[in-house]
C-alpha positions in Angstrom: 127.1 56.9 108.2 130.3 55.3 107.2 133.3 55.9 109.6 136.9 55.3 108.9 139.0 54.4 111.9 142.8 54.6 111.3 144.9 52.9 113.9 148.6 53.3 114.3 149.5 50.0 115.9 152.3 49.8 118.5 153.9 46.7 120.0 154.7 48.0 123.5 153.4 51.6 123.6 149.8 52.7 123.3 148.0 52.6 120.0 146.8 55.9 118.4 143.4 56.1 116.7 141.8 58.7 114.4 138.2 58.6 113.2 136.9 60.4 110.1 133.6 60.3 108.3 133.1 59.5 104.6 134.1 63.0 103.6 137.4 62.9 105.5 136.2 65.3 108.3 138.0 64.3 111.6 135.7 63.2 114.4 138.5 62.6 116.9 142.3 62.4 116.4 145.2 60.6 118.2 143.1 58.8 120.8 145.3 56.5 122.9 144.3 53.0 123.8 145.8 49.5 124.4 144.9 46.0 123.4 142.7 45.3 126.4 138.9 44.6 126.4 138.2 47.6 128.5 140.1 50.1 126.2 138.6 48.6 123.1 135.1 48.9 124.5 135.7 52.5 125.4 137.0 53.2 121.9 134.1 51.5 120.3 131.5 53.3 122.5 133.2 56.6 121.6 132.5 56.2 117.9 129.7 58.4 116.5 128.1 55.3 115.0 128.9 51.6 114.7 126.7 50.5 111.9 129.3 50.9 109.1 132.9 51.1 110.4 136.1 50.5 108.3 139.2 50.0 110.4 142.5 50.7 108.6 145.7 49.3 110.2 149.2 48.6 109.2 150.5 45.0 109.8 152.9 45.9 112.6 154.5 42.5 113.6 151.7 40.4 115.2 150.2 43.1 117.3 147.6 43.9 114.7 146.1 40.4 114.7 144.1 40.6 118.1 142.9 44.1 117.2 141.6 42.9 113.8 139.9 39.9 115.4 138.1 42.0 118.0 136.9 44.6 115.5 135.8 41.9 113.0 133.8 40.3 115.8 132.0 43.6 116.3 131.0 43.8 112.6 133.6 46.2 111.4 135.5 45.8 108.1 139.2 45.5 108.7 141.7 46.6 106.0 145.4 46.1 106.0 147.6 48.8 104.4 151.2 48.1 103.3 153.5 50.4 105.4 155.2 51.8 102.3 151.8 52.9 100.9 150.9 54.9 104.1 154.5 56.2 104.4 154.3 57.8 101.0 151.0 59.5 101.8 152.4 60.7 105.1 155.4 62.3 103.3 152.8 64.2 101.2 151.1 65.6 104.3 154.2 66.3 106.3 157.6 65.5 104.7 159.7 66.2 107.8 157.4 65.0 110.6 156.7 61.4 111.6 154.7 60.6 114.7 152.0 58.2 115.8 149.2 60.8 115.7 150.1 61.8 112.1 150.2 58.1 111.1 146.7 57.5 112.4 145.4 60.5 110.6 147.0 59.4 107.4 145.4 55.9 107.7 142.0 57.3 108.4 142.1 59.5 105.3 143.6 56.8 103.0 140.2 55.5 101.8 139.5 58.9 100.2 142.6 58.6 97.9 142.5 54.8 97.3 139.0 53.5 97.7 139.5 50.5 95.4 142.3 49.3 97.7 139.9 48.8 100.7 139.7 45.0 100.5 138.5 43.4 103.7 140.7 41.1 105.7 140.0 37.5 104.8 142.0 35.6 107.5 143.7 36.2 110.7 147.2 36.3 109.2 149.8 35.0 111.8 147.0 33.4 113.8 146.6 30.9 110.9 148.2 27.6 112.1 149.3 26.5 108.6 151.0 29.8 107.9 152.9 29.7 111.2 153.9 26.1 110.7 155.2 26.8 107.2 157.2 29.8 108.2 158.6 28.0 111.2 159.8 25.1 109.0 161.5 27.6 106.7 163.3 29.1 109.7 164.4 25.7 110.9 165.7 24.7 107.5 167.7 27.9 107.3 169.2 27.2 110.8 170.0 23.6 109.7 171.8 24.9 106.6 173.8 27.3 108.6 174.8 24.5 111.0 175.9 22.4 108.0 178.1 25.2 106.8 179.7 25.5 110.2 180.3 21.7 110.2 182.0 22.0 106.8 184.3 24.7 108.0 185.3 22.8 111.1 185.9 19.5 109.3 188.1 21.4 106.8 190.6 21.8 109.6 191.0 18.1 109.7 191.7 17.6 106.0 189.9 16.9 102.8 189.5 13.2 103.5 186.6 13.9 105.8 184.4 15.4 103.0 184.8 12.0 101.2 184.2 10.0 104.3 180.7 11.5 104.9 179.8 10.9 101.2 177.7 13.9 100.3 175.0 15.3 102.6 175.0 15.0 106.4 173.0 11.8 106.9 171.7 10.5 110.2 174.6 8.1 110.4 177.2 10.8 109.7 175.8 13.1 112.3 175.7 10.2 114.9 179.4 9.6 114.4 180.3 13.2 114.6 178.1 13.7 117.7 179.7 10.8 119.5 183.4 11.2 118.5 183.6 14.9 117.4 185.8 13.6 114.5 188.6 13.2 117.1 191.1 11.0 115.4 192.2 9.5 118.7 188.7 8.8 119.8 188.0 7.1 116.4 191.1 4.9 116.8 190.0 3.9 120.3 186.5 3.1 119.0 187.8 0.7 116.4 186.5 -0.4 113.0 184.1 -3.0 114.3 182.3 -0.9 116.8 182.3 2.0 114.3 180.8 -0.2 111.6 178.1 -1.4 114.1 177.2 2.2 114.9 176.9 3.1 111.2 174.8 0.0 110.5 172.4 0.9 113.3 171.9 4.5 112.5 171.8 4.1 108.7 169.6 1.0 108.8 172.2 -1.0 107.0 173.0 1.4 104.2 176.4 2.3 105.7 178.6 -0.7 106.5 182.3 -1.7 106.9 183.5 0.2 103.8 182.2 3.5 105.2 183.8 2.7 108.6 187.1 2.1 106.7 186.8 5.6 105.1 186.3 7.3 108.4 189.3 5.4 110.0 191.5 6.4 107.0 190.4 10.0 107.3 191.3 10.0 111.0 194.7 8.6 110.2 195.3 11.2 107.5 194.4 13.9 110.0 197.1 12.6 112.4 199.6 12.7 109.6 198.7 16.2 108.6 198.9 17.7 112.1 202.1 17.3 114.1 201.8 16.5 117.8 200.5 19.5 119.8 199.8 21.6 116.7 196.0 21.2 117.0 193.9 20.6 120.2 191.8 17.7 118.9 189.7 17.6 122.1 188.6 21.2 121.9 187.8 20.9 118.2 185.9 17.7 118.8 183.7 19.4 121.3 182.8 22.1 118.8 182.1 19.5 116.1 180.0 17.4 118.4 178.0 20.4 119.5 177.2 21.4 115.9 176.4 17.8 115.0 174.0 17.6 118.0 172.3 20.8 116.9 171.9 19.5 113.3 170.4 16.2 114.5 168.0 18.1 116.8 166.9 20.4 113.9 166.4 17.3 111.7 164.1 15.8 114.3 162.2 19.1 114.7 161.7 19.5 110.9 160.5 15.9 110.6 157.9 16.4 113.4 156.8 19.7 112.0 156.3 18.2 108.5 153.9 15.7 109.9 152.0 18.5 111.5 152.0 20.5 108.3 150.6 17.5 106.4 147.6 17.4 108.8 147.0 21.2 108.6 147.3 21.1 104.8 144.7 18.3 104.6 142.3 20.5 106.6 143.0 23.6 104.4 142.9 21.9 101.1 140.8 18.7 101.4 140.5 18.5 97.6 144.3 18.5 97.2 144.1 21.2 94.5 147.5 22.8 95.2 149.1 19.4 95.7 148.0 18.3 92.2 150.7 20.7 90.8 153.3 19.0 88.6 155.7 17.1 90.8 154.5 18.7 94.0 154.6 17.1 97.4 152.7 18.0 100.5 155.5 20.3 101.8 155.6 22.3 98.6 151.9 22.6 98.3 151.5 23.6 102.0 154.3 26.2 101.5 152.4 27.8 98.7 149.0 27.8 100.2 150.2 28.7 103.7 152.0 31.8 102.5 149.5 32.8 99.8 146.4 32.3 101.8 143.0 31.9 100.2 143.4 32.7 96.5 139.7 33.7 96.4 140.5 36.8 98.5 142.1 38.4 95.4 140.0 40.3 92.9 141.8 38.8 89.9 144.6 36.5 88.9 146.7 39.5 88.1 146.4 40.6 91.7 147.7 37.2 92.8 150.7 37.6 90.5 151.3 41.1 91.9 151.2 39.7 95.4 154.0 37.3 94.7 156.3 40.1 93.6 157.3 38.2 90.5 155.8 40.7 88.0 158.1 43.2 86.4 158.2 46.9 87.3 156.6 49.0 84.6 158.0 52.5 83.7 156.0 54.2 81.0 155.7 57.8 79.9 154.4 59.0 76.5 155.8 56.8 73.7 158.6 55.4 75.9 158.2 52.5 78.2 160.1 49.5 79.5 159.7 46.6 81.9 162.2 46.4 84.8 163.2 43.7 87.2 160.6 42.0 89.5 158.9 44.2 92.1 159.8 41.7 94.9 156.8 42.9 96.9 154.9 40.5 99.2 156.1 37.5 101.1 159.8 36.6 100.3 159.1 33.0 101.5 156.3 32.7 98.9 158.6 33.7 96.1 161.3 31.3 97.3 158.7 28.4 97.4 157.4 29.3 94.0 160.9 29.5 92.6 161.7 26.0 93.8 158.3 24.7 92.7 158.9 26.1 89.2 162.2 24.3 89.0 160.4 21.0 89.9 157.5 21.6 87.5 159.6 22.3 84.5 160.8 18.6 84.7 157.2 17.3 84.7 155.0 19.7 82.7 155.9 19.9 79.0 154.2 23.3 78.5 156.4 24.8 81.2 159.5 22.9 80.0 158.9 24.3 76.5 158.7 27.8 77.8 161.8 27.4 79.9 163.7 26.0 76.9 162.6 28.9 74.7 163.6 31.5 77.3 167.0 30.0 78.0 168.1 28.4 74.7 166.5 30.8 72.2 166.1 34.1 74.0 169.3 33.9 76.2 167.6 34.4 79.5 169.4 33.4 82.7 168.2 30.3 84.5 166.9 32.3 87.5 165.1 34.8 85.2 163.4 32.0 83.3 162.3 30.3 86.6 160.8 33.6 87.8 158.7 33.7 84.6 157.6 30.1 85.1 156.8 30.7 88.8 154.4 33.5 87.8 152.7 31.3 85.2 152.6 28.4 87.7 150.9 30.4 90.5 148.3 31.7 88.0 147.4 28.2 86.9 147.2 26.9 90.5 145.0 29.9 91.5 142.7 29.3 88.6 142.4 25.6 89.5 141.5 26.7 93.1 138.8 29.1 91.9 137.3 26.5 89.6 137.6 23.6 92.1 139.5 21.5 89.6 142.9 19.6 89.8 145.9 20.6 87.8 145.9 18.8 84.5 149.1 17.8 82.7 149.0 18.3 79.0 151.5 18.1 76.1 152.1 21.2 74.0 149.5 19.9 71.6 146.8 19.8 74.3 146.9 16.0 74.7 146.3 14.7 78.3 149.4 12.9 79.6 150.5 11.2 82.8 153.2 12.4 85.1 155.6 9.7 83.9 154.9 10.7 80.3 155.5 14.3 81.2 158.9 13.6 82.7 159.9 11.6 79.7 158.8 14.3 77.3 160.6 17.0 79.3 163.8 15.0 79.5 164.0 14.1 75.8 162.4 17.0 74.0 163.2 20.1 76.1 166.5 19.3 77.8 168.9 22.3 77.9 172.3 20.7 77.7 175.7 22.2 78.7 176.5 23.3 75.1 173.3 25.3 74.9 174.0 27.0 78.3 177.6 27.7 77.2 176.2 29.5 74.1 173.9 31.6 76.3 176.8 32.5 78.6 178.9 33.7 75.6 176.0 35.7 74.3 175.3 37.3 77.7 179.0 38.0 78.1 179.2 39.7 74.8 176.2 41.9 75.7 177.9 42.9 79.0 181.1 43.8 77.2 179.2 46.1 74.8 177.7 47.9 77.9 180.1 47.3 80.8 178.1 49.4 83.3 175.3 46.9 83.2 177.4 44.3 85.1 178.8 44.8 88.5 181.7 42.5 87.7 182.7 44.8 84.9 182.9 47.8 87.2 186.5 48.7 88.0 187.5 48.8 91.6 189.0 52.2 92.5 190.8 50.9 95.6 192.4 47.7 94.4 195.6 48.2 92.3 196.1 46.2 89.2 198.2 43.0 89.4 201.9 43.6 88.9 201.7 47.4 88.9 200.4 50.2 91.2 200.1 52.8 88.5 198.6 51.0 85.5 195.2 49.5 85.1 194.8 46.2 83.3 192.2 46.6 80.7 191.2 44.4 77.8 189.4 45.6 74.7 186.1 44.0 73.7 187.8 42.5 70.7 190.4 40.8 72.9 187.6 39.6 75.2 185.9 38.0 72.2 189.1 36.3 71.2 189.6 34.9 74.7 186.0 33.6 74.6 186.6 32.0 71.3 189.7 30.3 72.5 187.9 28.9 75.6 
């Protein structure tokens, strides 16, 4: 006899379990237990049978993982249900009541309404080392980016010369100088050009030399000329800058160490380097896709993989009317972000993707982001098909001819390059469409609280014809 065990998982409180048979008749309801071997044994022994048990749970943080591992070890089939799916069914049963007992009953009866959705759990989710490492790297990169933004804001207090002094991104040498001096103009003057140049040479391995030291000294002198004596506490500001620079350097070291670990974990998960064979891919990109997607074989079809990414459009159809809306954005946001970046890399290597991007942007007037979402869905479909067939990604020209990566880059750069003039035409076309239907653009919506410039009673409005004339002039 098949049994359905619905479990409402809790992080701190007791879990609630409801058991039903194949017809939906409740065997017991709302039984409390915790994630301990003793409670799990009592729950298992209390089942009417243990030959065919399906456990249905929601992925509540990471508390579901040990439960799933325990039940799978006992031979039960574990099914994960998206919270929004069970919530809609709960609203059908009881619209104005939400409690743990009701949630467990809804999960236990869910197989009767959606039996085709009962796909067994294929991995342990957050217990997978590659998935954790990939997500942790993404978090560290976000923290580092936020730290760089804070450094930018603090250095703006010292004047624009400091942006030129660091010459672009925050390199190891630039962070070392900021961590030691805090960009304090007095400390830099005391350090001197020679010792500053020696520090830059040591931390940049010879890439930054005397000319960079000269830029930093000039920036420090400009800061002293901008701020009168006593107007800015350089020592306090230097302490803040040095702290942020230390944090950025520490995050850089953590990310580098984690990337080495990710490379080892990816080698174990994909010994054939199938995902890494994608156009222009490195180990970090391939590990980001595989770590967040999981085993592509766990999906019933390639369409299911595309749906999991959230890059497929919403469909609204009734009778003879129907339309496709924006992407569903379901699934892992980190997977969509990784695929979005991977598609931007691949369109510079794979001529078939470059041709599709060129057609979407230059001919059909799609936005850059919209075109990349389309490429990302096509790219993950190809990678999943390669994984299922056990073959590497093959680069081909649009005529089907096999090409090398160098040839692909050359073809994409010469044949399918979207120049600034083409993008300007697309912008004008999109602008014209927005002017015909102003409510489609948030920028076209008039603010009810902000008065028009120069008058508190009149609203500045421009006719579509005047807008077209302005666009033509520009």
